[in-house]
C-alpha positions as CSV (number, residue, x, y, z in Angstrom):
1,M,43.9,311.5,121.1
2,T,45.8,312.6,118.1
3,T,46.2,310.6,114.9
4,A,49.8,309.8,115.7
5,E,48.9,308.7,119.2
6,T,46.2,306.5,117.8
7,C,48.6,304.9,115.3
8,T,51.3,304.2,117.9
9,H,48.7,302.9,120.4
10,A,47.3,300.6,117.8
11,L,50.8,299.4,116.8
12,S,51.9,298.8,120.4
13,R,48.8,296.7,121.2
14,P,49.7,293.6,119.1
15,A,53.3,293.7,120.5
16,S,52.1,293.8,124.1
17,W,49.6,291.0,123.3
18,L,52.4,288.9,121.8
19,A,54.7,289.7,124.7
20,R,52.0,288.7,127.2
21,A,51.4,285.4,125.2
22,E,55.1,284.7,125.2
23,T,55.4,285.4,129.0
24,W,52.3,283.1,129.6
25,L,53.8,280.3,127.6
26,D,57.2,280.8,129.2
27,D,55.6,280.5,132.7
28,R,54.1,277.2,131.7
29,G,57.4,275.8,130.3
30,K,58.4,273.9,127.1
31,G,55.3,271.7,127.0
32,A,53.1,274.8,126.6
33,W,55.2,275.9,123.6
34,I,55.0,272.5,122.0
35,A,51.2,272.4,122.6
36,A,50.8,275.8,121.1
37,M,52.9,274.7,118.1
38,V,50.8,271.6,117.6
39,L,47.5,273.6,117.9
40,G,49.0,276.0,115.4
41,F,49.6,273.2,112.9
42,I,46.0,271.9,113.5
43,V,44.3,275.3,113.0
44,F,46.4,276.6,110.1
45,W,49.8,275.0,109.2
46,P,51.7,278.3,108.7
47,I,51.0,279.3,112.3
48,G,52.5,276.0,113.6
49,L,55.5,276.5,111.2
50,A,56.0,280.0,112.4
51,L,55.9,278.9,116.1
52,L,58.4,276.1,115.3
53,A,60.7,278.5,113.6
54,Y,60.4,281.0,116.6
55,M,61.1,278.2,119.1
56,I,64.2,277.1,117.3
57,W,65.4,280.7,116.7
58,S,64.9,281.7,120.3
59,K,66.4,278.4,121.6
60,R,63.3,277.4,123.4
61,M,63.1,274.1,121.5
62,F,66.5,272.7,122.3
63,G,67.5,274.7,125.4
64,K,67.3,273.2,128.9
65,S,64.4,275.5,129.8
66,C,62.7,278.7,128.8
67,S,64.6,281.9,129.3
68,R,62.4,283.2,132.1
69,H,63.0,280.0,134.1
70,N,66.7,280.4,134.4
71,P,67.6,280.0,138.1
72,M,70.5,282.4,137.9
73,T,68.3,285.2,136.5
74,R,65.6,284.6,139.1
75,H,68.3,284.6,141.9
76,A,69.8,287.9,140.7
77,F,66.5,289.6,140.7
78,G,65.7,288.2,144.2
79,A,68.9,289.9,145.5
80,M,67.4,293.3,144.7
81,K,64.1,293.0,146.5
82,P,63.8,293.8,150.2
83,S,63.5,290.9,152.6
84,G,61.4,292.7,155.2
85,N,64.1,292.6,157.8
86,T,65.5,296.1,158.0
87,A,68.8,295.1,159.7
88,F,69.5,292.5,157.0
89,D,68.5,294.9,154.2
90,A,70.9,297.5,155.6
91,Y,73.7,294.9,155.8
92,K,72.9,293.7,152.2
93,A,72.9,297.3,150.9
94,D,76.3,298.0,152.6
95,T,77.8,294.7,151.3
96,L,76.5,295.4,147.7
97,Q,77.9,298.9,147.8
98,R,81.3,297.7,149.1
99,L,81.4,295.1,146.3
100,E,80.6,297.7,143.7
101,E,83.4,299.9,145.0
102,E,85.8,296.9,145.0
103,Q,84.7,296.2,141.4
104,E,85.4,299.8,140.4
105,Q,88.8,299.7,142.1
106,F,89.7,296.4,140.4
107,E,88.6,297.8,137.0
108,T,90.7,300.8,137.6
109,F,93.6,298.6,138.5
110,L,93.2,296.6,135.3
111,Q,93.1,299.8,133.3
112,R,96.4,300.9,134.9
113,L,97.9,297.5,134.3
114,R,96.9,297.5,130.6
115,A,98.2,301.1,130.2
116,A,101.5,300.0,131.8
117,R,101.8,297.0,129.5
118,D,100.9,299.0,126.5
119,K,103.5,301.7,127.5
120,A,106.2,299.0,128.0
121,E,105.4,297.4,124.6
122,F,105.5,300.8,122.9
123,D,108.8,301.7,124.6
124,Q,110.2,298.4,123.5
125,F,109.1,299.1,119.9
126,M,110.6,302.6,120.0
127,D,113.9,301.2,121.4
128,D,114.0,298.6,118.6
129,R,113.2,301.2,116.0
130,A,116.0,303.5,117.3
131,K,118.5,300.6,117.3
132,E,117.5,299.8,113.7
133,A,118.0,303.5,112.7
134,R,121.4,303.6,114.4
135,R,122.5,300.3,112.8
136,A,121.3,301.3,109.2
137,P,123.8,304.2,108.7
138,R,126.7,302.0,110.0
139,E,125.9,299.2,107.6
140,D,125.7,301.8,104.7
141,A,129.1,303.2,105.7
142,Q,130.6,299.8,105.9
143,G,129.1,298.7,102.6
144,E,130.7,301.5,100.6
């Protein structure tokens, strides 16, 4: 192992340890976070204070639940894993592909709609500008 690899490996180890600790606490819910914060205050008060700040910053303190326990997120990931029934999995894959194609078509439609609206607004601006340009010489001629 080179020196650079050793340094990056040593630097990534605490981050992975912290990530595992965060995941472990998230899996156990808000009570585990509060217990960890209280223990942090008992052991060494800056640790408890740091945990409290992190809980407030990451919205774990006042949110309804921890981020990993969001039912919508869990449901979305469940849609991607196979069910074990090949016929259903084929149907699901076809339906998801069809929905993706419909979404692309709709986004293309919205782009065309925006382009048409922008063109109409620009044409209106140019027409107004041309009318102003035609009107200005007449007013100058009448004023003299």
